[in-house]
TIVOLUM-294825 format. One line per 4 residues: number of its first residue (from 1); their letters; for each residue x, y, z of C-alpha. Coordinates in steps of 0.001 Angstrom, whole numbers, plus 500000, padded with zeros to 6 digits. Example, Ala and Ser with C-alpha at 12.3 -4.5 7.8 and 13.67 -1.06 7.14 Angstrom:
<nodes>
1) AS) 512300 495500 507800 ~ 513670 498940 507140
</nodes>
This chain:
<nodes>
1) XXXX) 505490 119706 638902 ~ 504575 116546 640817 ~ 502001 113952 639955 ~ 498417 114993 640526
5) XXXX) 499148 118701 640488 ~ 497119 120986 638265 ~ 499750 121159 635537 ~ 497443 123069 633193
9) XXXX) 494527 125416 633888 ~ 491063 123908 634172 ~ 489688 126967 632632 ~ 489195 127222 635891
13) XXXX) 482496 137196 645616 ~ 481247 137423 648370 ~ 481860 135333 651509 ~ 478870 133182 652405
17) XXXX) 477421 133616 655870 ~ 476788 130792 658313 ~ 473618 128726 657811 ~ 470613 129153 660016
21) XXXX) 468606 126740 662075 ~ 465035 126719 660801 ~ 463707 126962 664323 ~ 462591 124458 666895
25) XXXX) 459987 121937 665805 ~ 456770 121388 667686 ~ 457709 119709 670948 ~ 454257 118635 672075
29) XXXX) 453614 115842 669595 ~ 453699 115097 665916 ~ 449995 115496 665216 ~ 449316 118565 667303
33) XXXX) 446722 120893 665823 ~ 448319 124177 664760 ~ 446539 127538 665018 ~ 445039 128837 661798
37) XXXX) 447383 131816 661830 ~ 450279 129399 661450 ~ 449110 127744 658251 ~ 445819 127491 656432
41) XXXX) 444307 126270 653197 ~ 443085 129459 651581 ~ 442015 128499 648092 ~ 443394 127920 644603
45) XXXX) 446619 129860 645044 ~ 447414 128106 648326 ~ 446680 124704 646804 ~ 449153 125575 644101
49) XXXX) 452041 127127 645957 ~ 451043 127295 649610 ~ 450592 130137 652010 ~ 454231 131098 652389
53) XXXX) 453475 134459 653942 ~ 451463 133217 656899 ~ 454221 131430 658819 ~ 456610 133633 660707
57) XXXX) 460249 133190 659714 ~ 462122 130816 661937 ~ 464464 132241 664511 ~ 467961 132424 663087
61) XXXX) 470643 130479 664866 ~ 474165 130419 663461 ~ 475745 127006 663305 ~ 479191 125822 662448
65) XXXX) 479247 122739 660276 ~ 481414 119869 661530 ~ 484785 119503 659924 ~ 484453 115743 659670
69) XXXX) 481305 113795 658924 ~ 480922 110156 659971 ~ 482426 107692 657529 ~ 480328 104742 658595
73) XXXX) 476752 104101 657514 ~ 473948 105950 659325 ~ 472743 104433 662582 ~ 469385 103547 661025
77) XXXX) 471019 101460 658280 ~ 473195 099590 660782 ~ 470092 098548 662756 ~ 468301 096730 659926
81) XXXX) 466705 093600 661460 ~ 468184 090339 660216 ~ 464725 088986 659363 ~ 464084 092028 657137
85) XXXX) 467384 091567 655300 ~ 466798 087854 654821 ~ 463246 088228 653500 ~ 464302 091071 651164
89) XXXX) 467042 088997 649564 ~ 464753 085966 649340 ~ 462011 088077 647731 ~ 464338 089279 644973
93) XXXX) 465691 085749 644514 ~ 462160 084419 644174 ~ 461319 087138 641637 ~ 464331 086252 639479
97) XXXX) 463652 082493 639652 ~ 459989 082911 638751 ~ 460909 085289 635911 ~ 463296 082731 634359
101) XXXX) 460701 080016 634889 ~ 458001 082072 633165 ~ 460312 083001 630277 ~ 461382 079393 629734
105) XXXX) 457860 078004 629414 ~ 456453 081150 627835 ~ 458780 080865 624848 ~ 457516 077319 624324
109) XXXX) 453783 077728 624825 ~ 453262 081455 624048 ~ 455918 082314 621420 ~ 453994 085332 620075
113) XXXX) 454494 087178 623352 ~ 458283 086839 623018 ~ 458714 087974 619417 ~ 460509 091166 620495
117) XXXX) 463291 089198 622228 ~ 463865 086655 619431 ~ 465883 086841 616220 ~ 463605 088038 613387
121) XXXX) 464469 087807 609681 ~ 468161 087639 610505 ~ 468037 090693 612803 ~ 469201 090322 616374
125) XXXX) 466734 091537 618998 ~ 467202 095162 619960 ~ 467070 094178 623637 ~ 467869 090659 624813
129) XXXX) 465471 088728 627010 ~ 467900 088733 629925 ~ 468477 092501 629750 ~ 464746 093232 629607
133) XXXX) 463795 090669 632246 ~ 463830 093236 635052 ~ 461497 095645 633271 ~ 459179 092886 632050
137) XXXX) 458811 091011 635338 ~ 459538 093514 638115 ~ 458774 096990 636780 ~ 455668 095740 634946
141) XXXX) 454152 094551 638225 ~ 454250 098066 639657 ~ 453941 100107 636472 ~ 450777 101765 637765
145) XXXX) 452927 103436 640466 ~ 454959 105352 637878 ~ 454291 107788 635019 ~ 451021 108929 636554
149) XXXX) 449624 111700 634313 ~ 448718 115021 635901 ~ 446109 117534 634811 ~ 447394 120717 636404
153) XXXX) 450284 122504 638069 ~ 452539 120281 640174 ~ 452340 122459 643272 ~ 451697 121512 646889
157) XXXX) 448606 119715 645607 ~ 448153 118342 642107 ~ 445342 116893 640007 ~ 446011 113309 638900
161) XXXX) 444225 111969 635823 ~ 442549 108749 636914 ~ 443336 105602 634933 ~ 442595 101883 635217
165) XXXX) 444119 098707 633814 ~ 442420 095445 632922 ~ 445468 093536 631670 ~ 447892 093681 634613
169) XXXX) 449505 097041 633778 ~ 450157 096277 630097 ~ 447847 099138 629076 ~ 445800 101835 630800
173) XXXX) 442451 103482 630075 ~ 441527 106957 631298 ~ 438280 107279 633215 ~ 437898 111029 632676
177) XXXX) 438070 111762 636397 ~ 440558 113926 638292 ~ 441898 113193 641767 ~ 443276 116013 643902
181) XXXX) 446232 114688 645894 ~ 448853 116029 648272 ~ 452044 116234 646214 ~ 455039 114739 648039
185) XXXX) 456678 113597 644805 ~ 457763 116752 642929 ~ 461007 118698 643381 ~ 459063 121906 643888
189) XXXX) 461158 122853 646913 ~ 460366 126569 647085 ~ 456885 126366 645563 ~ 457686 128354 642411
193) XXXX) 455893 125812 640187 ~ 452736 127855 639739 ~ 450477 129207 637003 ~ 449577 132414 638852
197) XXXX) 451597 134952 640764 ~ 454528 137329 640128 ~ 456710 134766 638335 ~ 453926 133726 635958
201) XXXX) 453249 137399 635197 ~ 456933 138013 634402 ~ 456948 134999 632085 ~ 453941 136337 630187
205) XXXX) 455524 139779 629825 ~ 458782 138268 628550 ~ 456988 136192 625913 ~ 455152 139245 624601
209) XXXX) 458424 141145 624321 ~ 460886 138443 623175 ~ 458698 135695 621724 ~ 459065 132038 622649
213) XXXX) 462519 130932 621480 ~ 465541 132023 619427 ~ 465436 128891 617226 ~ 469210 128672 617233
217) XXXX) 472163 127547 619290 ~ 473758 130045 621609 ~ 476977 130357 619601 ~ 475040 131408 616475
221) XXXX) 472005 133691 616930 ~ 470632 132378 620220 ~ 472533 134709 622557 ~ 469789 137119 623602
225) XXXX) 469921 140037 626019 ~ 467690 138147 628438 ~ 470085 135168 628406 ~ 473129 137354 629117
229) XXXX) 471353 139175 631949 ~ 470210 135909 633500 ~ 473730 134456 633354 ~ 475088 137533 635091
233) XXXX) 472417 137137 637761 ~ 473314 133467 638270 ~ 476982 134395 638738 ~ 476021 137053 641258
237) XXXX) 473685 134647 643034 ~ 476399 131991 643264 ~ 479179 134389 644252 ~ 481396 133476 641273
241) XXXX) 483003 135452 638461 ~ 480814 134083 635665 ~ 478234 131477 634728 ~ 476874 129752 631638
245) XXXX) 473303 128489 631209 ~ 472387 125212 629481 ~ 468863 124431 628281 ~ 468789 120899 629749
249) XXXX) 469766 119838 633252 ~ 471042 116373 632291 ~ 473123 117825 629465 ~ 474677 120359 631825
253) XXXX) 476718 117493 633258 ~ 476916 114973 630442 ~ 477921 117469 627722 ~ 480112 119751 629850
257) XXXX) 482455 117270 631523 ~ 484053 116126 628215 ~ 485228 119714 627662 ~ 486913 119799 631085
261) XXXX) 488812 116500 631142 ~ 489984 114089 628468 ~ 492386 111224 627846 ~ 495279 111322 630300
265) XXXX) 493097 112828 633045 ~ 491592 111149 636101 ~ 488046 111447 637469 ~ 487391 110215 641006
269) XXXX) 483644 109976 641505 ~ 481381 109261 644461 ~ 479746 105864 644003 ~ 476235 107361 644316
273) XXXX) 476655 110190 641808 ~ 473830 110915 639378 ~ 473569 109180 636012 ~ 474377 112435 634164
277) XXXX) 477736 112645 635944 ~ 478488 109031 635055 ~ 477563 109639 631408 ~ 479700 112771 631224
281) XXXX) 482657 110987 632807 ~ 482467 108163 630293 ~ 482140 110539 627335 ~ 485249 112432 628430
285) XXXX) 487608 109508 627803 ~ 489308 110071 631169 ~ 490156 107256 633559 ~ 487347 106857 636113
289) XXXX) 487772 105632 639669 ~ 485095 105429 642330 ~ 485240 105998 646084 ~ 482776 104889 648729
293) XXXX) 479857 107227 649272 ~ 480779 110288 651322 ~ 483866 108492 652657 ~ 486708 111012 652524
297) XXXX) 489153 108457 653956 ~ 488551 106152 651022 ~ 488829 109158 648684 ~ 492211 110022 650180
301) XXXX) 493409 106445 649647 ~ 492335 106663 646011 ~ 494136 109994 645602 ~ 497380 108835 647190
305) XXXX) 497432 105639 645138 ~ 496568 107426 641890 ~ 499093 110234 642378 ~ 501902 107883 643354
309) XXXX) 501317 105431 640491 ~ 500343 107908 637759 ~ 498694 106831 634519 ~ 498259 103134 633711
313) XXXX) 501195 101465 631916 ~ 503197 104652 631322 ~ 503089 105906 634968 ~ 503254 109465 633704
317) XXXX) 501706 112205 635858 ~ 498014 112799 635324 ~ 497205 115852 633226 ~ 494388 116719 635611
321) XXXX) 492595 115107 638521 ~ 488957 116019 639121 ~ 486889 114860 642095 ~ 483146 114802 641397
325) XXXX) 480517 114901 644162 ~ 476966 116098 644723 ~ 475996 118786 647208 ~ 472781 116961 648181
329) XXXX) 472348 113340 647113 ~ 468853 112935 645734 ~ 468293 109305 646765 ~ 469812 109577 650246
333) XXXX) 469025 113135 651325 ~ 472629 113455 652546 ~ 475058 116366 652213 ~ 478601 115997 650930
337) XXXX) 481444 116546 653398 ~ 482349 119887 651851 ~ 484806 121143 654485 ~ 486907 117998 654263
341) XXXX) 486776 117975 650464 ~ 488103 121537 650286 ~ 490811 120687 652793 ~ 491872 117739 650616
345) XXXX) 491635 119861 647458 ~ 494160 122319 648879 ~ 496420 119457 649940 ~ 496364 117271 646810
349) XXXX) 495735 120000 644191 ~ 492815 118395 642369 ~ 489849 120134 640785 ~ 486552 119910 642671
353) XXXX) 483275 119539 640739 ~ 480126 119910 642891 ~ 476701 119066 641453 ~ 474116 121246 643216
357) XXXX) 471069 120109 641280 ~ 469096 119521 644497 ~ 470897 121769 646970 ~ 470811 125104 645125
361) XXXX) 467865 127168 646319 ~ 466939 124547 648922 ~ 469847 124803 651381 ~ 471425 127669 653258
365) XXXX) 470066 130740 654981 ~ 470006 132616 651665 ~ 469289 129626 649416 ~ 472779 129623 647874
369) XXXX) 473122 125870 648254 ~ 475701 123707 649945 ~ 478292 126504 650211 ~ 475782 128672 652030
373) XXXX) 474802 125784 654281 ~ 478395 125035 655320 ~ 479576 128666 655389 ~ 482091 128099 652577
377) XXXX) 483388 130632 650075 ~ 482156 129397 646648 ~ 485481 130450 645128 ~ 487019 127487 646991
381) XXXX) 485208 125196 644521 ~ 486431 125025 640928 ~ 483198 124009 639172 ~ 479722 124604 640598
385) XXXX) 476911 122982 638680 ~ 473189 123288 639360 ~ 469776 123019 637760 ~ 466712 125246 637650
389) XXXX) 464317 122295 637621 ~ 463897 121972 641372 ~ 463880 125119 643471 ~ 463188 127580 640634
393) XXXX) 460228 125867 638990 ~ 461872 126011 635559 ~ 464187 123824 633438 ~ 467828 123646 632376
397) XXXX) 471008 124130 634359 ~ 474149 126211 634793 ~ 477887 125989 635370 ~ 479419 128679 637608
401) XXXX) 483087 129369 638251 ~ 485965 131539 637159 ~ 485721 133690 634037 ~ 488462 131631 632367
405) XXXX) 486454 128446 632955 ~ 483217 129876 631550 ~ 484933 131451 628522 ~ 486414 128043 627759
409) XXXX) 483004 126327 628015 ~ 481299 128845 625723 ~ 483343 127641 622747 ~ 484180 124061 623752
413) XXXX) 481139 122625 625515 ~ 478813 120585 623296 ~ 475852 122002 625230 ~ 476820 125586 624346
417) XXXX) 477826 124977 620736 ~ 475287 122446 619466 ~ 472173 122564 621656 ~ 469437 125182 621424
421) XXXX) 469518 128261 623618 ~ 467196 128293 626610 ~ 463674 129416 625681 ~ 462316 132803 626725
425) XXXX) 459590 131561 629144 ~ 462099 129406 631018 ~ 464636 132240 631214 ~ 461968 134576 632562
429) XXXX) 460929 132009 635187 ~ 464541 131533 636294 ~ 465190 135265 636411 ~ 462018 136182 638307
433) XXXX) 462266 133392 640900 ~ 465978 134009 641508 ~ 465402 137743 641863 ~ 462714 137001 644439
437) XXXX) 465058 134722 646425 ~ 467743 137419 646373 ~ 465251 140027 647585 ~ 465696 142191 644476
441) XXXX) 461999 142150 643577 ~ 460754 145262 645378 ~ 457101 144248 645238 ~ 457866 140856 646800
445) XXXX) 461067 141584 648694 ~ 460310 139300 651660 ~ 458543 136438 649933 ~ 461726 134676 648800
449) XXXX) 463159 134545 652336 ~ 459798 133419 653694 ~ 459815 130505 651280 ~ 463349 129540 652348
453) XXXX) 462413 129646 656025 ~ 459201 127696 655407 ~ 461061 124966 653504 ~ 463639 124561 656279
457) XXXX) 460903 124386 658898 ~ 458796 121901 656922 ~ 461768 119636 656162 ~ 462856 119316 659783
461) XXXX) 459295 118932 661058 ~ 458405 116113 658653 ~ 461646 114163 659151 ~ 461356 114454 662929
465) XXXX) 457753 113295 662756 ~ 458673 110145 660830 ~ 461470 109351 663295 ~ 459132 109777 666265
469) XXXX) 456721 107326 664633 ~ 459459 104675 664471 ~ 460235 104663 660745 ~ 463735 104033 659442
473) XXXX) 464691 107095 657397 ~ 467862 108412 655813 ~ 469151 111919 655233 ~ 470746 114798 657097
477) XXXX) 468721 117280 659180 ~ 467351 120079 657024 ~ 467291 118090 653788 ~ 464085 118575 651761
481) XXXX) 464499 114970 650578 ~ 463368 112424 653181 ~ 463833 108765 652142 ~ 461876 106168 654147
485) XXXX) 463233 102626 653807 ~ 460785 099928 652650 ~ 463285 097120 651824 ~ 460936 094424 650547
489) XXXX) 460070 094807 646821 ~ 456418 093897 647403 ~ 456029 096767 649886 ~ 456938 099419 647318
493) XXXX) 453829 099134 645114 ~ 451720 098459 648205 ~ 452928 101665 649879 ~ 452403 103748 646733
497) XXXX) 448887 102414 646150 ~ 447845 102894 649758 ~ 449071 106492 649636 ~ 447085 107118 646463
501) XXXX) 443950 105745 648151 ~ 444518 108392 650822 ~ 445048 111162 648222 ~ 448834 111376 648632
505) XXXX) 451261 111194 645699 ~ 454691 109703 646460 ~ 457647 108228 644553 ~ 458949 104737 645321
509) XXXX) 462471 103806 644230 ~ 464165 100429 643930 ~ 467125 098673 642364 ~ 469017 099594 640158
513) XXXX) 468537 103222 641307 ~ 469269 102094 644883 ~ 471095 099132 646467 ~ 469079 095951 646105
517) XXXX) 468125 095816 649789 ~ 467405 099533 650166 ~ 464121 100075 648335 ~ 462493 103243 649604
521) XXXX) 459838 105879 649267 ~ 461276 109350 648729 ~ 459304 112244 650165 ~ 460040 115661 648643
525) XXXX) 459092 118502 650972 ~ 458131 121939 649686 ~ 457598 125423 651048 ~ 454120 125161 649490
529) XXXX) 453104 122518 652046 ~ 451189 123784 655056 ~ 451430 122325 658542 ~ 448022 120693 658037
533) XXXX) 449361 118994 654893 ~ 452338 117538 656744 ~ 450258 116426 659744 ~ 447792 114695 657431
537) XXXX) 450646 112971 655583 ~ 452273 111813 658838 ~ 448967 110448 660116 ~ 448266 108492 656919
541) XXXX) 451847 107256 656557 ~ 451689 106051 660167 ~ 448605 103953 659353 ~ 450283 102519 656256
545) XXXX) 453434 101794 658274 ~ 451422 099771 660787 ~ 449726 097902 657949 ~ 453000 097040 656153
549) XXXX) 455078 096605 659351 ~ 457557 099383 658503 ~ 458131 100827 661979 ~ 461427 099098 662661
553) XXXX) 462398 101482 665494 ~ 459042 101497 667257 ~ 460244 099298 670143 ~ 463319 101445 670693
557) XXXX) 461210 104616 670804 ~ 458755 103024 673248 ~ 461638 102022 675533 ~ 463042 105548 675446
561) XXXX) 459605 106949 676299 ~ 459275 104626 679294 ~ 462712 105662 680543 ~ 461740 109327 680343
565) X) 458530 108647 682261
</nodes>
């Protein structure tokens, strides 16, 4: 058996239909007033999870995904103005210089404020001053933009608990007031995060029947009937032979990967993979190599070089090779090139691990994730991972694949052997929301599909609106994650605070979660958002964009408009 072939098993059903187009967006302007029959704010329930039944499902249009996605950076990223790049780099340079300057003189004149980064009684500091410099001098300046406490359900709208600071974000005091804001920050893609409705009722019934938790790991006394039934449903939903549920989404990756690969194996990982995938890869003891984001040509170079050279020093064949990607990248809003990856998998005989934390439930005509979106048989992928945190309004995650793979994980995965079994309320939420998406809930047979159609429509409408306004955004069409590039570090807290003044909650992201020049605000679209919500957000974001000079493509759009006229 040649190098790179699957020389030992990884402990590794239905064909997915083609994805649908969510329908044509409004062609008569971004801020056009929509009839009340299209979307309306109806009260508490609609504030929480939107009026998913009022919008007619989008017309279905079968598409065929392209075999090859572009390898170069998106057009928007290539068109970054030189002045913007220069000022962004200079801003970060100035921040670092001023931070070192402040630390140098602060240790001399204000030593009490630097006790935590000095040697005390012979003990080395837990965190050095250089390592904590970023959090003390950059994060601290915008700390009020993060960890905002909420006082209700994180639905389409959410109640924020008001707080103030009088010492430059070192501490906060609550005012006792609540602020109702439009929630564009939560991963509530299908609007199942709710305290009322069919899912909440099912959760209450399950708690009365089964209690709260099993108080044990799954391998001991935590394997309940509800857990087994939910795992069978997940396998049926994913179109695989079997599935295993883990009580924590992060642990689904970090504690499962060490049971799949080990010393003598090779992991080739996308450079923008999630932290949980990186942690799991490191814990496994396997050799880790990285390829450029979504660049299958670079991946093929890595594969050919690794297979031809074998293991370091000994040059023996690799025991296993596993390529790790995400279905939908949470910071970029981009899809993986699944068709090409499967083609390469069949050619080079590696195992394919796809993280569907953000794509499952949010992509595809039937909400089956990236396989559904690209019309791919899920059995073509060796390991399918996903979480219930986003589209299902719950917690935890799953691994789906062959029965041999899942049987192996049940007795070898740290998450299955040592961690607690998933609690009853969470299992009931997963089961009820998934049954609704699959159309198996007779009382709400159409609601799941209506939510899927509404999410697809909202995602395309909002992204198109931002582009028409001249903003520089990332992401593929149909992604519920819409990143808008801010670049300059000072614009991130300014954008977040201006949105909060206008009763909009957003998430801003910067280095080290993104490249140093690619600071951004990440909008998360939900089926619970009405058309009025999105129009209001676009109008307010447009005003903020003019204020902060963020419309980098405004001139290009104006030129195109003149040409059309």
